[in-house]
Structure formats: C-alpha cells, structure tokens
N, C-alpha and C positions, 0 to 999 in steps of 0.2 A: 504492500499499500504507498500512499505520500509521494512525491515529485521526485523524479531523477534526471541529472544531467546525462543528455547521450548521445554517442555518436554513431551513426548508420552508414557502412560502408558497402563499397560491392557495386556500384552505379559509376559503368565509365562516363559516364555524361553531368554527372554530380560533382563526381570524387566524394570526399568524407564530407557530411551531412552530422553539421550539431545539431541538437533538436533537445525537447525537456519531453517530459514523458509523464505524467499524472493517473495512477491507478486509484482511485476511489474504492472504497469501502462495498460500493453499492452495483460495482462490478463495471462503470463508467473508467472509459479508456481517452486521454486527449493527449493533445500532441501540437505543441510551437515551436518556431522556427525562428531564429536571430533574424535581423534583416537590419543591417547597418547600427545602429547605436540603441535599438528598440527591439521587443520582440512583437510579432503577430501575434493579434487574438489566438485563445484558444478552440484546437478544431476539433470537432469530437471524431473516435475512430470507434470501432465495433466492441460491443462489450468484452471484457476478458474472460475470459472459460481458463479452468483446471481441470487437464485429466490425468491422474494421478500425480507426478511430477512436472508436468508442463504446462507452464502459461503461453496463451492461444490470442491473438486479434489480429485483425486486419486492420488495414485500412486503405479503403472503398475509392477513395481519388488517384492513389497511385499503385492500386492492386496489387498492393504487396500481402504475405501473408508470413505474420512473425509468432516463432516460437522461440521459448526460453526453456533450457532443463534448471530446473528452482533447489537440484540436489547440489548444484556448485557455487563456491563462495560470493561469484560477485551475478550480478544480474545481465543476463546478457545471452545472446543467440542468435539464432539465422534469420532473415528474408528470402521469402522466394514470389516472384512476380511470372508473369506468364512467361517471359523470354530470361530473365536476370536474376541469379545470385548473390546472396549477400551476407554482411553480416552487422549487429549493432548490440551495443557497450554502453553500461551504465555507470555513472557514482551516485550516488544519496547525494541528492542538494540538502544544505546545510538546515536543520530543524528551524532555526529563524526563520529562514529565508521559506521551507515549504509550508510553516504555519503559517504565515500570510497569504499566502496564495493559495491554501486552504481554504480561507475565508471565502472567498467568493473565486472558485475554478473555470467558474462561465465570462470570468472579465479579462483585462488583460495581464497576463504577465508581468511581475513587476521588476524581475532581474532579470539579467542579460550571460548567456553562457560565452564568455571572450574567447576571440581563439588563441589558441597556444603558440607561441614562436617559437622555431626553433632557432638555438645557437648553435648548438655542435649536431650533427648529424654525420656518425661516423658510417662508415662502407663495410660491408661481408666481404670479407677473403673468401673466394670458388674455391672450394675446396678440391686438392690435386684428385683426391680419388673419385670424384665426383668429375674432372676433365679427363682421367686414362678412360674412363665407364660410360663418357659420354652423357650424361645425365643433366637434366636439365630441371630444373623445377618453382616451386615459387613455398614463400612463407607469411602467414596473416598473423603478427602479435598484438594484442590486445592488453595494453597497463593502465596503470593511474601515476600521474604527474603530480608530486607534492610540489607545496606553495614556492619552494626553491627551485624546482625547475628538476629535480632528480627524478628518476624511470624508478618504479616501484610496481610489483607484484605483477608483472608479466604472466601472461596465457596464451600459449597457442592455439589458434583458432583455427588455421590452417597449416597443414605440413606436407608437402608430397610427398619429401621422401626422408626420414630421419639422418639423413647423412647433411642434411642444411640446417640442421638444429642448433649445434656449437656455432658454427659463425654467427647465424641472423641473430641470436641472442647474447652473444659480447658485442654486435655492433649495436642491437639495443642498449646493452647496459652500459656500451662507450659515449652514449648521444646524450644531452642535454635540452634543457628547453630553458628559457627564460621566465624567471621568476617572476613574482606577484603580489606578496606578501614576506613580512620577513616572520610573522608570527607561528606557531605550528599547530593552531587552533582550527586552521583554516583547512577545508575541507579540498580532498585530492580532486583534480581532474581524469576524465576517460578520455584515453586515445588510441589508437591505433595505427601501426605499420606495416607496408606491403615489403618483402623482399622477394625481388624475381631474381633468379638465376639461369643466364640463358647462355650456350654456347656461340661464339662467332663462325658462321657459315664458311668453309676454307672451298676457296672458286679453283 
C-alpha cells in the first residue's frame, strides 16, 4: 500500500521513465509522471489484484500489463505490451510525502522525483572467455541510489549468461551519481542500468 517512486524501463522509444505509483487499500492504482518541474495529475490504472504472491495491474492507455513478485525484498517486476517487454522498479516514498499525497490522491501530486545525474559511469570489461566462445549478451541491474550518490542493493533483473554477471556488477559498483542531500535520513531513489555485450563483426 502507499506511494512509491518508480522507474519503468524497456521501451526503446521512451527510455527510462520516472513515475509515481499509488496503491490504495481499496484496490485502486494511480500513476503520475514528472513534467519538467511539476507532476502531471494522477491518472487511474486498473485495480490491483493479488494471486498468491503476484501483484497485477494494467494501464489501458499504454496497453501495459504489470506484474510483481511480492516475495522479493523490493517492489518491482515486469510489464508486457502487445509488442514490447520491460520492467519496473520502485522505492517507497518518504512517509511525510506519502501521507500528504494520501490526503487527496485524486488531486495533483505535491512532490517531484528529480532525475539522477551520473557523475561516474564505469564501463564493464568484455570477458575474455566470452570473446573466445563468441558470446554476446545483456544484463539489466536495478538498484537504489542513496542521497550521497552511492549505488546500493543491486538486483539483476535480466542476465542472458552468468559470464557477464561479474563485469556488470563491478562496473555498476564503480559508478556514482550526483548526491542531493547530506542527510542520512533522506530516502533512496530507484534506478536501473543496462549493459549490452556485443562483438564487432570481422569482414
């Protein structure tokens, strides 16, 4: 239940999308999207449903169906559209912000999810064994960024081959974002990175 800062990824036309999701105790689901320095109004989604440990809801406007495995330690999962697949990843909104939004969830959201600004983006090394075996692949890692800009709590969302796990994680943990507060009490923000391993063609 409550308000969550989320990132949606996997749509090549839109890239990573930052949104706010609200899950109400009455089964309602709402979404708001940042628009420059303000939030767009809340838009209704389908009612959320639980099947065993699976959370499900849909967005009829984008034709996306969302699922999440609630046995995981963080809120997130995958989405599916008629010709696209992607994922979503969230962190809980601070209590004081969430309580203000919950007073009037049908009105304007009152805070903004500011974008994360990269400071250091490390590049992974292509594993030599993968080169010898002519392996290509992709890794998607979602994680939290603390107020100092440090990467925390990484989770692999997609990994085509375990040979790419080590270099992807190493590059991620060597990366850093611009901090936004000196306080340790400020909540983390969600983020995801994709690493694509592709071999050059020899003609």
